[in-house]
C-alpha positions, 0 to 999 in steps of 0.5 A: 384212475390207475389200476393194479396189474389185475385191473383193480384200482389202487387205494389212494393211500398207496400213492401217499405212502410212496410219496412219503418214501420219496420225501424220506429219500431226499425229495424236497419237502413239497405237498403231493397236491402241489405237484398236481398243480405244477403238472397242470401248469406245465401242461398249459405251457405247451402249444396245443396239439392239432386234432387227430385226423379222425376229428377233422371234417372231410375235404370239400367236394369240387363244384359240379359243372 
């Protein structure tokens, strides 16, 4: 979810209107929904990032004698 500077959510028509402005300015005619799937496909082509250190188990304790 995206929010306005005042913290309220944008109305979905804001994105549709801005996207139509880009199409009128020369963006190739594609559907907004297609861009969403394209972004997901690109995200899946990158190797996964390692988890943050906070998610890793603690180091093993040395064996006691």
